[in-house]
PyMOL commands that place a pseudoatom at each C-alpha (Angstrom):
pseudoatom trace, name=CA, resn=UNK, resi=1, chain=A, elem=C, hetatm=0, pos=[121.105, -76.908, 121.905]
pseudoatom trace, name=CA, resn=UNK, resi=2, chain=A, elem=C, hetatm=0, pos=[123.593, -74.724, 120.174]
pseudoatom trace, name=CA, resn=UNK, resi=3, chain=A, elem=C, hetatm=0, pos=[124.702, -71.179, 119.587]
pseudoatom trace, name=CA, resn=UNK, resi=4, chain=A, elem=C, hetatm=0, pos=[121.873, -69.000, 118.239]
pseudoatom trace, name=CA, resn=UNK, resi=5, chain=A, elem=C, hetatm=0, pos=[122.862, -65.422, 117.436]
pseudoatom trace, name=CA, resn=UNK, resi=6, chain=A, elem=C, hetatm=0, pos=[120.588, -62.525, 116.559]
pseudoatom trace, name=CA, resn=UNK, resi=7, chain=A, elem=C, hetatm=0, pos=[120.630, -58.830, 115.797]
pseudoatom trace, name=CA, resn=UNK, resi=8, chain=A, elem=C, hetatm=0, pos=[117.375, -57.130, 116.734]
pseudoatom trace, name=CA, resn=UNK, resi=9, chain=A, elem=C, hetatm=0, pos=[116.132, -53.849, 115.300]
pseudoatom trace, name=CA, resn=UNK, resi=10, chain=A, elem=C, hetatm=0, pos=[114.316, -51.331, 117.456]
pseudoatom trace, name=CA, resn=UNK, resi=11, chain=A, elem=C, hetatm=0, pos=[112.525, -49.217, 114.887]
pseudoatom trace, name=CA, resn=UNK, resi=12, chain=A, elem=C, hetatm=0, pos=[112.253, -45.440, 115.131]
pseudoatom trace, name=CA, resn=UNK, resi=13, chain=A, elem=C, hetatm=0, pos=[108.599, -45.498, 116.211]
pseudoatom trace, name=CA, resn=UNK, resi=14, chain=A, elem=C, hetatm=0, pos=[109.370, -48.129, 118.874]
pseudoatom trace, name=CA, resn=UNK, resi=15, chain=A, elem=C, hetatm=0, pos=[112.111, -45.888, 120.249]
pseudoatom trace, name=CA, resn=UNK, resi=16, chain=A, elem=C, hetatm=0, pos=[109.605, -43.034, 120.452]
pseudoatom trace, name=CA, resn=UNK, resi=17, chain=A, elem=C, hetatm=0, pos=[107.289, -45.275, 122.484]
pseudoatom trace, name=CA, resn=UNK, resi=18, chain=A, elem=C, hetatm=0, pos=[110.181, -46.287, 124.740]
pseudoatom trace, name=CA, resn=UNK, resi=19, chain=A, elem=C, hetatm=0, pos=[111.080, -42.601, 125.186]
pseudoatom trace, name=CA, resn=UNK, resi=20, chain=A, elem=C, hetatm=0, pos=[107.512, -41.864, 126.314]
pseudoatom trace, name=CA, resn=UNK, resi=21, chain=A, elem=C, hetatm=0, pos=[107.582, -44.842, 128.680]
pseudoatom trace, name=CA, resn=UNK, resi=22, chain=A, elem=C, hetatm=0, pos=[110.934, -43.847, 130.196]
pseudoatom trace, name=CA, resn=UNK, resi=23, chain=A, elem=C, hetatm=0, pos=[109.770, -40.245, 130.588]
pseudoatom trace, name=CA, resn=UNK, resi=24, chain=A, elem=C, hetatm=0, pos=[106.642, -41.425, 132.426]
pseudoatom trace, name=CA, resn=UNK, resi=25, chain=A, elem=C, hetatm=0, pos=[108.758, -43.584, 134.745]
pseudoatom trace, name=CA, resn=UNK, resi=26, chain=A, elem=C, hetatm=0, pos=[111.085, -40.640, 135.402]
pseudoatom trace, name=CA, resn=UNK, resi=27, chain=A, elem=C, hetatm=0, pos=[108.134, -38.396, 136.219]
pseudoatom trace, name=CA, resn=UNK, resi=28, chain=A, elem=C, hetatm=0, pos=[107.037, -40.677, 139.071]
pseudoatom trace, name=CA, resn=UNK, resi=29, chain=A, elem=C, hetatm=0, pos=[110.585, -41.494, 140.237]
pseudoatom trace, name=CA, resn=UNK, resi=30, chain=A, elem=C, hetatm=0, pos=[112.473, -38.180, 139.954]
pseudoatom trace, name=CA, resn=UNK, resi=31, chain=A, elem=C, hetatm=0, pos=[115.493, -39.450, 141.883]
pseudoatom trace, name=CA, resn=UNK, resi=32, chain=A, elem=C, hetatm=0, pos=[116.540, -41.675, 138.976]
pseudoatom trace, name=CA, resn=UNK, resi=33, chain=A, elem=C, hetatm=0, pos=[119.392, -39.976, 137.144]
pseudoatom trace, name=CA, resn=UNK, resi=34, chain=A, elem=C, hetatm=0, pos=[119.503, -40.850, 133.461]
pseudoatom trace, name=CA, resn=UNK, resi=35, chain=A, elem=C, hetatm=0, pos=[121.821, -39.070, 131.023]
pseudoatom trace, name=CA, resn=UNK, resi=36, chain=A, elem=C, hetatm=0, pos=[122.792, -36.625, 133.801]
pseudoatom trace, name=CA, resn=UNK, resi=37, chain=A, elem=C, hetatm=0, pos=[119.904, -34.450, 132.713]
pseudoatom trace, name=CA, resn=UNK, resi=38, chain=A, elem=C, hetatm=0, pos=[117.628, -32.198, 134.726]
pseudoatom trace, name=CA, resn=UNK, resi=39, chain=A, elem=C, hetatm=0, pos=[114.879, -32.727, 132.190]
pseudoatom trace, name=CA, resn=UNK, resi=40, chain=A, elem=C, hetatm=0, pos=[112.163, -35.327, 132.602]
pseudoatom trace, name=CA, resn=UNK, resi=41, chain=A, elem=C, hetatm=0, pos=[112.652, -36.231, 128.936]
pseudoatom trace, name=CA, resn=UNK, resi=42, chain=A, elem=C, hetatm=0, pos=[114.822, -39.277, 128.325]
pseudoatom trace, name=CA, resn=UNK, resi=43, chain=A, elem=C, hetatm=0, pos=[116.270, -40.085, 124.942]
pseudoatom trace, name=CA, resn=UNK, resi=44, chain=A, elem=C, hetatm=0, pos=[116.673, -43.783, 124.093]
pseudoatom trace, name=CA, resn=UNK, resi=45, chain=A, elem=C, hetatm=0, pos=[119.534, -43.162, 121.648]
pseudoatom trace, name=CA, resn=UNK, resi=46, chain=A, elem=C, hetatm=0, pos=[121.552, -41.204, 124.198]
pseudoatom trace, name=CA, resn=UNK, resi=47, chain=A, elem=C, hetatm=0, pos=[120.866, -43.819, 126.851]
pseudoatom trace, name=CA, resn=UNK, resi=48, chain=A, elem=C, hetatm=0, pos=[122.121, -46.695, 124.681]
pseudoatom trace, name=CA, resn=UNK, resi=49, chain=A, elem=C, hetatm=0, pos=[125.088, -44.689, 123.376]
pseudoatom trace, name=CA, resn=UNK, resi=50, chain=A, elem=C, hetatm=0, pos=[126.234, -43.988, 126.938]
pseudoatom trace, name=CA, resn=UNK, resi=51, chain=A, elem=C, hetatm=0, pos=[125.343, -47.522, 128.093]
pseudoatom trace, name=CA, resn=UNK, resi=52, chain=A, elem=C, hetatm=0, pos=[125.866, -49.789, 125.044]
pseudoatom trace, name=CA, resn=UNK, resi=53, chain=A, elem=C, hetatm=0, pos=[125.655, -52.972, 127.091]
pseudoatom trace, name=CA, resn=UNK, resi=54, chain=A, elem=C, hetatm=0, pos=[122.453, -52.067, 128.938]
pseudoatom trace, name=CA, resn=UNK, resi=55, chain=A, elem=C, hetatm=0, pos=[120.163, -55.094, 129.155]
pseudoatom trace, name=CA, resn=UNK, resi=56, chain=A, elem=C, hetatm=0, pos=[116.807, -54.913, 127.434]
pseudoatom trace, name=CA, resn=UNK, resi=57, chain=A, elem=C, hetatm=0, pos=[113.751, -57.099, 127.887]
pseudoatom trace, name=CA, resn=UNK, resi=58, chain=A, elem=C, hetatm=0, pos=[113.940, -60.124, 125.617]
pseudoatom trace, name=CA, resn=UNK, resi=59, chain=A, elem=C, hetatm=0, pos=[112.433, -59.598, 122.183]
pseudoatom trace, name=CA, resn=UNK, resi=60, chain=A, elem=C, hetatm=0, pos=[112.233, -55.809, 122.202]
pseudoatom trace, name=CA, resn=UNK, resi=61, chain=A, elem=C, hetatm=0, pos=[112.259, -54.949, 118.536]
pseudoatom trace, name=CA, resn=UNK, resi=62, chain=A, elem=C, hetatm=0, pos=[112.178, -57.425, 115.692]
pseudoatom trace, name=CA, resn=UNK, resi=63, chain=A, elem=C, hetatm=0, pos=[114.766, -59.933, 114.598]
pseudoatom trace, name=CA, resn=UNK, resi=64, chain=A, elem=C, hetatm=0, pos=[116.819, -58.454, 111.789]
pseudoatom trace, name=CA, resn=UNK, resi=65, chain=A, elem=C, hetatm=0, pos=[119.667, -60.977, 111.419]
pseudoatom trace, name=CA, resn=UNK, resi=66, chain=A, elem=C, hetatm=0, pos=[120.179, -64.566, 112.520]
pseudoatom trace, name=CA, resn=UNK, resi=67, chain=A, elem=C, hetatm=0, pos=[123.141, -66.931, 112.608]
pseudoatom trace, name=CA, resn=UNK, resi=68, chain=A, elem=C, hetatm=0, pos=[123.383, -70.481, 113.898]
pseudoatom trace, name=CA, resn=UNK, resi=69, chain=A, elem=C, hetatm=0, pos=[126.701, -71.736, 115.283]
pseudoatom trace, name=CA, resn=UNK, resi=70, chain=A, elem=C, hetatm=0, pos=[129.024, -69.011, 114.012]
pseudoatom trace, name=CA, resn=UNK, resi=71, chain=A, elem=C, hetatm=0, pos=[131.297, -68.826, 117.066]
pseudoatom trace, name=CA, resn=UNK, resi=72, chain=A, elem=C, hetatm=0, pos=[133.968, -66.596, 115.510]
pseudoatom trace, name=CA, resn=UNK, resi=73, chain=A, elem=C, hetatm=0, pos=[131.408, -63.848, 114.872]
pseudoatom trace, name=CA, resn=UNK, resi=74, chain=A, elem=C, hetatm=0, pos=[130.117, -64.397, 118.419]
pseudoatom trace, name=CA, resn=UNK, resi=75, chain=A, elem=C, hetatm=0, pos=[133.686, -64.014, 119.715]
pseudoatom trace, name=CA, resn=UNK, resi=76, chain=A, elem=C, hetatm=0, pos=[134.014, -60.706, 117.870]
pseudoatom trace, name=CA, resn=UNK, resi=77, chain=A, elem=C, hetatm=0, pos=[130.798, -59.471, 119.507]
pseudoatom trace, name=CA, resn=UNK, resi=78, chain=A, elem=C, hetatm=0, pos=[131.975, -60.683, 122.919]
pseudoatom trace, name=CA, resn=UNK, resi=79, chain=A, elem=C, hetatm=0, pos=[135.228, -58.730, 122.526]
pseudoatom trace, name=CA, resn=UNK, resi=80, chain=A, elem=C, hetatm=0, pos=[133.248, -55.614, 121.549]
pseudoatom trace, name=CA, resn=UNK, resi=81, chain=A, elem=C, hetatm=0, pos=[130.943, -56.105, 124.551]
pseudoatom trace, name=CA, resn=UNK, resi=82, chain=A, elem=C, hetatm=0, pos=[133.927, -56.093, 126.904]
pseudoatom trace, name=CA, resn=UNK, resi=83, chain=A, elem=C, hetatm=0, pos=[135.610, -53.163, 125.094]
pseudoatom trace, name=CA, resn=UNK, resi=84, chain=A, elem=C, hetatm=0, pos=[132.448, -51.125, 125.707]
pseudoatom trace, name=CA, resn=UNK, resi=85, chain=A, elem=C, hetatm=0, pos=[132.490, -51.935, 129.407]
pseudoatom trace, name=CA, resn=UNK, resi=86, chain=A, elem=C, hetatm=0, pos=[130.108, -54.876, 129.433]
pseudoatom trace, name=CA, resn=UNK, resi=87, chain=A, elem=C, hetatm=0, pos=[130.181, -57.278, 132.337]
pseudoatom trace, name=CA, resn=UNK, resi=88, chain=A, elem=C, hetatm=0, pos=[128.562, -60.691, 132.101]
pseudoatom trace, name=CA, resn=UNK, resi=89, chain=A, elem=C, hetatm=0, pos=[127.524, -63.173, 134.729]
pseudoatom trace, name=CA, resn=UNK, resi=90, chain=A, elem=C, hetatm=0, pos=[126.678, -65.715, 132.007]
pseudoatom trace, name=CA, resn=UNK, resi=91, chain=A, elem=C, hetatm=0, pos=[129.838, -65.893, 129.856]
pseudoatom trace, name=CA, resn=UNK, resi=92, chain=A, elem=C, hetatm=0, pos=[128.141, -63.635, 127.282]
pseudoatom trace, name=CA, resn=UNK, resi=93, chain=A, elem=C, hetatm=0, pos=[125.014, -65.752, 126.937]
pseudoatom trace, name=CA, resn=UNK, resi=94, chain=A, elem=C, hetatm=0, pos=[121.909, -63.602, 126.529]
pseudoatom trace, name=CA, resn=UNK, resi=95, chain=A, elem=C, hetatm=0, pos=[123.801, -60.355, 127.070]
pseudoatom trace, name=CA, resn=UNK, resi=96, chain=A, elem=C, hetatm=0, pos=[123.228, -57.346, 124.812]
pseudoatom trace, name=CA, resn=UNK, resi=97, chain=A, elem=C, hetatm=0, pos=[125.523, -55.044, 122.859]
pseudoatom trace, name=CA, resn=UNK, resi=98, chain=A, elem=C, hetatm=0, pos=[124.060, -52.069, 120.990]
pseudoatom trace, name=CA, resn=UNK, resi=99, chain=A, elem=C, hetatm=0, pos=[125.831, -51.521, 117.685]
pseudoatom trace, name=CA, resn=UNK, resi=100, chain=A, elem=C, hetatm=0, pos=[126.758, -48.256, 115.983]
pseudoatom trace, name=CA, resn=UNK, resi=101, chain=A, elem=C, hetatm=0, pos=[127.505, -47.662, 112.311]
pseudoatom trace, name=CA, resn=UNK, resi=102, chain=A, elem=C, hetatm=0, pos=[131.218, -47.704, 113.196]
pseudoatom trace, name=CA, resn=UNK, resi=103, chain=A, elem=C, hetatm=0, pos=[130.849, -51.062, 114.969]
pseudoatom trace, name=CA, resn=UNK, resi=104, chain=A, elem=C, hetatm=0, pos=[129.088, -52.600, 111.973]
pseudoatom trace, name=CA, resn=UNK, resi=105, chain=A, elem=C, hetatm=0, pos=[131.687, -51.255, 109.538]
pseudoatom trace, name=CA, resn=UNK, resi=106, chain=A, elem=C, hetatm=0, pos=[134.465, -52.638, 111.753]
pseudoatom trace, name=CA, resn=UNK, resi=107, chain=A, elem=C, hetatm=0, pos=[132.694, -56.004, 111.746]
pseudoatom trace, name=CA, resn=UNK, resi=108, chain=A, elem=C, hetatm=0, pos=[132.480, -55.895, 107.947]
pseudoatom trace, name=CA, resn=UNK, resi=109, chain=A, elem=C, hetatm=0, pos=[136.211, -55.228, 107.736]
pseudoatom trace, name=CA, resn=UNK, resi=110, chain=A, elem=C, hetatm=0, pos=[136.945, -58.122, 110.106]
pseudoatom trace, name=CA, resn=UNK, resi=111, chain=A, elem=C, hetatm=0, pos=[134.801, -60.428, 107.962]
pseudoatom trace, name=CA, resn=UNK, resi=112, chain=A, elem=C, hetatm=0, pos=[136.345, -59.349, 104.649]
pseudoatom trace, name=CA, resn=UNK, resi=113, chain=A, elem=C, hetatm=0, pos=[139.886, -59.512, 106.052]
pseudoatom trace, name=CA, resn=UNK, resi=114, chain=A, elem=C, hetatm=0, pos=[139.107, -62.847, 107.759]
pseudoatom trace, name=CA, resn=UNK, resi=115, chain=A, elem=C, hetatm=0, pos=[140.057, -61.364, 111.148]
pseudoatom trace, name=CA, resn=UNK, resi=116, chain=A, elem=C, hetatm=0, pos=[137.220, -62.733, 113.268]
pseudoatom trace, name=CA, resn=UNK, resi=117, chain=A, elem=C, hetatm=0, pos=[138.809, -64.246, 116.386]
pseudoatom trace, name=CA, resn=UNK, resi=118, chain=A, elem=C, hetatm=0, pos=[138.797, -68.032, 116.606]
pseudoatom trace, name=CA, resn=UNK, resi=119, chain=A, elem=C, hetatm=0, pos=[136.191, -68.853, 119.260]
pseudoatom trace, name=CA, resn=UNK, resi=120, chain=A, elem=C, hetatm=0, pos=[135.073, -72.184, 120.649]
pseudoatom trace, name=CA, resn=UNK, resi=121, chain=A, elem=C, hetatm=0, pos=[132.582, -73.449, 123.171]
pseudoatom trace, name=CA, resn=UNK, resi=122, chain=A, elem=C, hetatm=0, pos=[130.742, -76.619, 124.077]
pseudoatom trace, name=CA, resn=UNK, resi=123, chain=A, elem=C, hetatm=0, pos=[127.553, -75.708, 122.149]
pseudoatom trace, name=CA, resn=UNK, resi=124, chain=A, elem=C, hetatm=0, pos=[129.197, -73.457, 119.548]
pseudoatom trace, name=CA, resn=UNK, resi=125, chain=A, elem=C, hetatm=0, pos=[130.129, -75.668, 116.604]
pseudoatom trace, name=CA, resn=UNK, resi=126, chain=A, elem=C, hetatm=0, pos=[132.672, -74.321, 114.093]
pseudoatom trace, name=CA, resn=UNK, resi=127, chain=A, elem=C, hetatm=0, pos=[132.575, -71.223, 111.913]
pseudoatom trace, name=CA, resn=UNK, resi=128, chain=A, elem=C, hetatm=0, pos=[134.627, -73.042, 109.258]
pseudoatom trace, name=CA, resn=UNK, resi=129, chain=A, elem=C, hetatm=0, pos=[135.054, -69.893, 107.175]
pseudoatom trace, name=CA, resn=UNK, resi=130, chain=A, elem=C, hetatm=0, pos=[131.682, -70.497, 105.531]
pseudoatom trace, name=CA, resn=UNK, resi=131, chain=A, elem=C, hetatm=0, pos=[129.121, -67.838, 105.005]
pseudoatom trace, name=CA, resn=UNK, resi=132, chain=A, elem=C, hetatm=0, pos=[131.214, -64.743, 104.283]
pseudoatom trace, name=CA, resn=UNK, resi=133, chain=A, elem=C, hetatm=0, pos=[128.690, -63.722, 101.623]
pseudoatom trace, name=CA, resn=UNK, resi=134, chain=A, elem=C, hetatm=0, pos=[125.756, -64.243, 104.028]
pseudoatom trace, name=CA, resn=UNK, resi=135, chain=A, elem=C, hetatm=0, pos=[127.609, -62.313, 106.748]
pseudoatom trace, name=CA, resn=UNK, resi=136, chain=A, elem=C, hetatm=0, pos=[128.081, -59.365, 104.400]
pseudoatom trace, name=CA, resn=UNK, resi=137, chain=A, elem=C, hetatm=0, pos=[124.383, -59.484, 103.438]
pseudoatom trace, name=CA, resn=UNK, resi=138, chain=A, elem=C, hetatm=0, pos=[123.551, -59.250, 107.153]
pseudoatom trace, name=CA, resn=UNK, resi=139, chain=A, elem=C, hetatm=0, pos=[125.958, -56.293, 107.463]
pseudoatom trace, name=CA, resn=UNK, resi=140, chain=A, elem=C, hetatm=0, pos=[123.998, -54.527, 104.702]
pseudoatom trace, name=CA, resn=UNK, resi=141, chain=A, elem=C, hetatm=0, pos=[120.744, -55.116, 106.625]
pseudoatom trace, name=CA, resn=UNK, resi=142, chain=A, elem=C, hetatm=0, pos=[122.262, -53.673, 109.794]
pseudoatom trace, name=CA, resn=UNK, resi=143, chain=A, elem=C, hetatm=0, pos=[123.584, -50.571, 108.038]
pseudoatom trace, name=CA, resn=UNK, resi=144, chain=A, elem=C, hetatm=0, pos=[120.245, -50.040, 106.298]
pseudoatom trace, name=CA, resn=UNK, resi=145, chain=A, elem=C, hetatm=0, pos=[118.397, -50.243, 109.630]
pseudoatom trace, name=CA, resn=UNK, resi=146, chain=A, elem=C, hetatm=0, pos=[120.765, -47.732, 111.225]
pseudoatom trace, name=CA, resn=UNK, resi=147, chain=A, elem=C, hetatm=0, pos=[120.348, -45.369, 108.229]
pseudoatom trace, name=CA, resn=UNK, resi=148, chain=A, elem=C, hetatm=0, pos=[116.565, -45.452, 108.806]
pseudoatom trace, name=CA, resn=UNK, resi=149, chain=A, elem=C, hetatm=0, pos=[117.054, -44.260, 112.390]
pseudoatom trace, name=CA, resn=UNK, resi=150, chain=A, elem=C, hetatm=0, pos=[116.603, -47.633, 114.065]
pseudoatom trace, name=CA, resn=UNK, resi=151, chain=A, elem=C, hetatm=0, pos=[118.785, -48.915, 116.880]
pseudoatom trace, name=CA, resn=UNK, resi=152, chain=A, elem=C, hetatm=0, pos=[120.207, -52.418, 116.646]
pseudoatom trace, name=CA, resn=UNK, resi=153, chain=A, elem=C, hetatm=0, pos=[121.629, -54.804, 119.206]
pseudoatom trace, name=CA, resn=UNK, resi=154, chain=A, elem=C, hetatm=0, pos=[123.286, -58.208, 119.190]
pseudoatom trace, name=CA, resn=UNK, resi=155, chain=A, elem=C, hetatm=0, pos=[122.341, -60.996, 121.564]
pseudoatom trace, name=CA, resn=UNK, resi=156, chain=A, elem=C, hetatm=0, pos=[122.766, -64.746, 121.681]
pseudoatom trace, name=CA, resn=UNK, resi=157, chain=A, elem=C, hetatm=0, pos=[121.558, -67.888, 123.341]
pseudoatom trace, name=CA, resn=UNK, resi=158, chain=A, elem=C, hetatm=0, pos=[123.389, -71.166, 123.834]
for i in range(1, 158): cmd.bond("trace and resi %d" % i, "trace and resi %d" % (i + 1))
show_as sticks, trace
zoom trace
């Protein structure tokens, strides 16, 4: 047991498939209001931008980044989750936060400036200030994925 933390990438073509799926669902359930639109077309990017803490089925997309027992980074994500209106019944275990370019750049700044909030938990371990270089490599991966038109989200398990 311990804190496992991941960023998953939903690639552009996967988002197109999800858009088709959501549009098909909307066509058979027209009373569902998504994006306050009269159209039967649903856009995944707009949906996640308006609802950045919307849950997604486990393992949608591919794992892009992984950390083990880095509670301070997890605490930063938890704060962001709550800032964006997220509510958790599990103390932010298994919840999802979709990340924007601005979010990732803010995370990079927090890492460089050593401003990640001290966070602790029974299964969390210690961040110990190690891994700044690895964290910044993961930031580069996230920014690259967003530049390609992918969506990315953070989740964890402990």
